[in-house]
PLY file of the C-alpha trace (Angstrom):
ply
format ascii 1.0
element vertex 334
property float x
property float y
property float z
element edge 333
property int vertex1
property int vertex2
end_header
-0.15 0.02 0.00
2.73 2.56 0.91
4.40 1.82 -2.18
1.43 2.30 -4.32
1.00 5.85 -2.68
4.73 6.72 -3.24
4.45 5.78 -6.96
1.10 7.82 -7.50
2.77 10.79 -5.54
5.83 10.55 -7.96
3.58 10.55 -10.98
1.70 13.66 -9.87
5.06 15.57 -9.27
6.51 14.77 -12.79
3.19 15.78 -14.47
3.10 19.08 -12.61
6.62 19.88 -13.73
6.20 18.90 -17.47
3.01 21.33 -17.61
5.22 24.04 -15.96
7.76 23.76 -18.72
5.36 23.42 -21.62
3.64 26.84 -20.29
6.76 29.36 -21.12
7.37 27.68 -24.49
3.73 28.13 -25.55
4.45 31.84 -24.60
7.25 31.99 -26.81
5.08 30.47 -29.94
2.52 33.22 -29.39
1.89 35.41 -32.58
3.60 38.82 -32.61
1.71 41.74 -31.37
-0.24 43.72 -33.76
1.82 46.96 -32.86
5.60 46.32 -32.28
5.53 49.62 -30.07
3.14 48.58 -27.40
5.14 45.63 -25.75
8.39 47.72 -24.79
6.86 51.10 -24.96
5.27 51.18 -21.69
8.47 50.08 -20.04
10.69 52.16 -21.76
8.76 55.45 -21.43
8.47 54.77 -17.65
12.28 54.45 -17.31
12.83 57.52 -19.21
10.46 59.36 -17.17
12.05 58.39 -14.01
15.71 59.10 -15.41
14.62 62.57 -16.48
13.32 63.31 -13.00
16.52 61.97 -11.36
18.50 64.26 -13.62
16.24 67.06 -12.71
16.55 66.49 -9.09
20.51 66.26 -9.50
20.39 69.64 -11.29
18.35 71.38 -8.57
20.56 70.01 -5.86
23.80 71.23 -7.75
21.96 74.50 -7.97
21.16 75.02 -4.47
24.62 73.80 -3.31
26.19 76.51 -5.32
23.97 79.01 -4.23
24.56 77.98 -0.45
28.36 78.10 -1.10
28.11 81.64 -2.67
26.31 82.75 0.06
28.76 81.21 2.71
31.67 82.91 0.81
29.91 85.93 0.41
28.98 86.11 4.39
32.67 85.08 5.15
33.73 88.19 2.98
31.44 90.35 4.68
32.30 89.19 8.05
36.21 89.51 7.30
35.39 93.20 6.13
33.39 93.80 9.29
36.16 92.43 11.48
39.03 94.46 9.64
36.89 97.74 10.00
36.61 96.98 13.85
40.31 96.78 14.36
41.29 100.50 15.66
44.03 102.03 13.71
45.08 104.80 16.26
47.83 104.18 18.63
47.14 103.30 22.47
46.63 106.36 24.57
49.58 107.65 26.65
47.91 106.71 29.91
48.51 102.90 28.77
52.24 103.23 29.50
52.29 105.25 32.79
52.61 102.15 34.93
55.92 100.80 35.81
57.53 97.90 33.61
57.51 95.56 36.67
54.36 95.51 38.75
56.40 94.99 42.02
57.98 98.44 41.34
54.87 100.05 42.24
54.71 98.58 45.71
58.40 98.00 46.81
60.23 100.56 44.43
62.00 100.44 41.31
65.47 100.77 42.99
64.87 97.86 45.27
63.57 95.74 42.78
66.40 96.40 40.22
68.99 95.45 43.01
66.92 92.25 43.85
67.02 91.35 40.03
70.54 91.79 39.84
71.25 89.93 42.64
68.96 86.89 41.20
70.64 87.19 37.97
74.06 86.83 39.63
73.06 83.78 41.60
71.83 82.17 38.23
75.35 82.83 36.79
77.14 81.20 39.43
78.68 82.76 42.78
82.19 84.02 42.75
84.61 81.22 44.24
88.08 81.42 45.73
89.94 78.05 45.21
93.36 76.82 46.05
94.81 73.35 45.15
98.16 71.87 46.15
98.25 69.13 43.34
101.92 68.07 44.22
103.69 68.89 47.44
106.29 66.36 47.74
109.66 64.90 48.95
111.79 63.18 46.22
114.31 60.39 46.88
116.71 59.88 44.25
120.21 58.46 43.59
122.74 61.12 44.44
120.60 63.83 46.34
117.10 64.07 47.43
114.91 66.95 46.59
111.42 68.54 46.61
108.88 69.77 44.20
105.80 71.78 44.85
103.01 72.36 42.09
100.30 74.88 43.23
97.09 76.39 41.40
94.11 78.33 42.22
91.68 80.91 40.75
88.78 83.36 41.94
85.76 83.63 39.71
82.59 82.23 38.33
81.53 79.67 35.88
82.58 81.85 32.79
85.20 84.14 33.90
88.09 83.32 36.35
91.60 84.69 37.49
94.07 82.04 37.80
97.38 81.83 39.36
99.90 78.89 39.03
103.31 78.34 40.83
105.69 75.56 40.22
109.21 74.74 41.21
111.82 72.15 42.24
115.22 71.84 43.59
117.53 69.95 46.04
117.86 70.09 49.66
120.90 72.34 50.81
121.26 73.83 47.27
119.75 76.92 45.44
116.25 76.30 43.99
116.89 74.55 40.60
113.82 76.07 38.70
110.67 78.00 39.59
108.05 79.94 37.79
104.74 82.00 38.48
101.94 82.44 36.04
98.96 84.94 36.14
96.28 84.05 33.63
92.64 85.07 32.67
90.51 82.21 31.88
87.17 82.01 29.75
85.05 79.06 29.64
84.74 77.70 26.08
82.92 74.49 26.70
81.11 72.94 29.93
84.48 71.54 31.22
87.20 73.52 28.96
88.75 76.88 29.75
90.98 78.80 27.42
93.63 80.91 29.12
95.80 83.77 28.60
98.39 85.81 30.49
101.96 85.91 31.49
104.60 83.64 32.88
107.51 84.83 34.86
110.71 82.65 35.52
111.93 83.11 38.95
115.41 81.54 38.65
118.37 81.38 36.06
118.09 83.97 33.34
114.92 85.66 34.57
112.53 86.03 31.73
108.90 86.78 31.03
106.69 85.05 28.84
103.43 85.47 27.19
101.13 82.44 27.98
98.43 81.03 25.77
96.69 77.65 26.76
93.93 75.54 27.46
92.76 73.61 30.74
89.94 71.04 31.17
88.66 67.61 31.13
88.52 65.70 27.98
86.65 62.48 27.51
87.05 59.66 29.97
87.95 62.51 32.41
91.53 63.22 31.67
92.54 66.34 32.86
94.80 68.20 30.41
96.67 71.62 30.82
98.60 72.59 27.73
100.05 75.94 26.90
102.61 77.80 24.80
105.09 80.65 25.98
106.81 83.21 23.94
109.53 84.69 25.96
110.68 88.26 25.71
113.87 86.84 24.01
111.79 85.41 21.28
112.34 81.86 22.68
109.05 79.63 21.95
108.23 76.73 24.25
105.29 74.42 25.06
104.27 72.31 27.70
101.61 69.66 27.82
100.39 67.98 31.07
97.71 65.13 31.54
96.64 63.05 34.53
93.69 60.45 35.31
92.03 59.84 38.70
91.45 55.78 38.83
89.37 55.03 41.95
90.16 51.77 43.59
87.80 52.58 46.37
85.82 55.69 47.39
88.80 56.86 48.83
91.90 55.05 47.54
92.89 56.71 44.13
95.70 55.74 41.68
96.68 58.72 39.38
99.01 58.26 36.38
100.41 61.55 35.16
102.32 62.30 31.95
104.25 65.71 31.14
105.96 66.84 27.87
108.02 69.72 27.28
109.07 71.13 23.64
111.14 74.04 22.22
111.14 75.54 18.83
115.00 76.22 19.25
117.96 75.52 21.35
118.27 77.78 24.55
121.91 76.88 25.82
121.69 79.17 28.79
118.62 77.09 30.08
120.04 73.75 28.88
117.04 73.22 26.45
117.25 71.57 23.14
115.08 72.16 20.12
112.36 69.74 19.58
111.06 67.27 22.41
112.72 68.62 25.42
111.68 66.26 28.04
109.37 63.39 28.96
108.16 62.93 32.48
105.83 59.83 33.56
104.62 59.16 37.14
102.16 57.34 39.03
100.94 58.12 42.44
98.65 56.45 44.91
96.82 58.63 47.53
94.31 57.96 50.17
91.54 60.60 50.86
91.13 60.90 54.66
88.94 63.82 53.45
88.19 65.07 50.09
90.31 68.13 50.92
93.23 66.20 52.10
95.01 63.22 50.82
98.70 61.84 51.46
100.08 59.96 48.71
103.22 57.82 47.50
104.51 57.04 44.10
107.26 56.94 41.56
108.24 59.31 38.87
110.66 59.15 35.99
112.31 61.78 33.77
114.01 61.72 30.53
116.04 64.48 28.72
116.03 64.15 25.14
117.89 65.23 22.06
119.84 68.65 22.68
118.56 68.80 26.20
120.33 65.37 26.99
123.41 66.62 25.31
123.37 69.62 27.60
122.84 67.86 30.63
125.84 65.57 30.01
128.03 68.42 29.55
126.84 69.82 32.68
127.83 66.60 34.39
124.04 65.52 34.96
122.43 62.23 34.16
119.69 62.66 31.57
117.51 60.09 33.30
116.53 60.23 36.65
114.06 58.09 38.80
112.17 59.76 41.70
110.36 57.95 44.68
108.16 60.51 45.90
105.87 61.04 49.15
103.75 63.99 49.55
100.36 65.47 50.20
97.42 66.66 47.86
95.11 69.45 49.22
92.58 71.98 48.31
90.31 74.58 50.04
0 1
1 2
2 3
3 4
4 5
5 6
6 7
7 8
8 9
9 10
10 11
11 12
12 13
13 14
14 15
15 16
16 17
17 18
18 19
19 20
20 21
21 22
22 23
23 24
24 25
25 26
26 27
27 28
28 29
29 30
30 31
31 32
32 33
33 34
34 35
35 36
36 37
37 38
38 39
39 40
40 41
41 42
42 43
43 44
44 45
45 46
46 47
47 48
48 49
49 50
50 51
51 52
52 53
53 54
54 55
55 56
56 57
57 58
58 59
59 60
60 61
61 62
62 63
63 64
64 65
65 66
66 67
67 68
68 69
69 70
70 71
71 72
72 73
73 74
74 75
75 76
76 77
77 78
78 79
79 80
80 81
81 82
82 83
83 84
84 85
85 86
86 87
87 88
88 89
89 90
90 91
91 92
92 93
93 94
94 95
95 96
96 97
97 98
98 99
99 100
100 101
101 102
102 103
103 104
104 105
105 106
106 107
107 108
108 109
109 110
110 111
111 112
112 113
113 114
114 115
115 116
116 117
117 118
118 119
119 120
120 121
121 122
122 123
123 124
124 125
125 126
126 127
127 128
128 129
129 130
130 131
131 132
132 133
133 134
134 135
135 136
136 137
137 138
138 139
139 140
140 141
141 142
142 143
143 144
144 145
145 146
146 147
147 148
148 149
149 150
150 151
151 152
152 153
153 154
154 155
155 156
156 157
157 158
158 159
159 160
160 161
161 162
162 163
163 164
164 165
165 166
166 167
167 168
168 169
169 170
170 171
171 172
172 173
173 174
174 175
175 176
176 177
177 178
178 179
179 180
180 181
181 182
182 183
183 184
184 185
185 186
186 187
187 188
188 189
189 190
190 191
191 192
192 193
193 194
194 195
195 196
196 197
197 198
198 199
199 200
200 201
201 202
202 203
203 204
204 205
205 206
206 207
207 208
208 209
209 210
210 211
211 212
212 213
213 214
214 215
215 216
216 217
217 218
218 219
219 220
220 221
221 222
222 223
223 224
224 225
225 226
226 227
227 228
228 229
229 230
230 231
231 232
232 233
233 234
234 235
235 236
236 237
237 238
238 239
239 240
240 241
241 242
242 243
243 244
244 245
245 246
246 247
247 248
248 249
249 250
250 251
251 252
252 253
253 254
254 255
255 256
256 257
257 258
258 259
259 260
260 261
261 262
262 263
263 264
264 265
265 266
266 267
267 268
268 269
269 270
270 271
271 272
272 273
273 274
274 275
275 276
276 277
277 278
278 279
279 280
280 281
281 282
282 283
283 284
284 285
285 286
286 287
287 288
288 289
289 290
290 291
291 292
292 293
293 294
294 295
295 296
296 297
297 298
298 299
299 300
300 301
301 302
302 303
303 304
304 305
305 306
306 307
307 308
308 309
309 310
310 311
311 312
312 313
313 314
314 315
315 316
316 317
317 318
318 319
319 320
320 321
321 322
322 323
323 324
324 325
325 326
326 327
327 328
328 329
329 330
330 331
331 332
332 333
């Protein structure tokens, strides 16, 4: 029974589908319409009317937009003209400048405030400082005779401008001082840690001479302290000296300081025992302990060599051109 119903349903479905397929084919075989214009005419005309209406609406919208834009520009133009015409062309009245330049002057007084402002500006630039350092004040033990050396420097001034003094000398105990000099310099900062210096150097021993001194002093990268200067004497002698040192902290208070010094001359100076070229080289190392930052004893060793013509002058004078010094001294500043 179920199989019979299934077969009947299938037959009905197939028949219905065949009828649906035959109906459009029959439509295609219908005779041509009597008036060819009637079949598409109604549809095309409706589309044309709608298209024309759409174009008209677009034109109206563009026209309205143009009018609004023109109105906006016109309004802006009129507004700008109105603003320009509202700005006064006359100068402010004299009463506008009757008050003091600083409001506090009206209450405290212009003189008092001027002094106060000058004090503040001076504090910003940095206060004036007086500083003295004994870089090397030492006893020197060497073969033949013991000696001493002093190397002092200091300045008075602020961050930009300073007045420097430098004093240096050495000799042997029981004899006249071997060499000594004094410098007075004006210093101007050219970088955060570098100054250019100009002044005079006076020899205090031997053939006393005065020199024009020009140099630089400061810290180069890696905290090497450098002091380089050229000297032109009243006799026309040109010499130069370069010093460099570096503090190597072993602990917060124990510091190792290597040091080097080179001396040069542009010509022979027989009366001073100086030969042209590289005159002398000095290398040393000192180990100091800072009981306080301002005071530190040290020990070390220092080697000196006279070179070239200077070595020849030393031999003629019966001196050894190479000397080793074992040193004990103090370093201080205040």
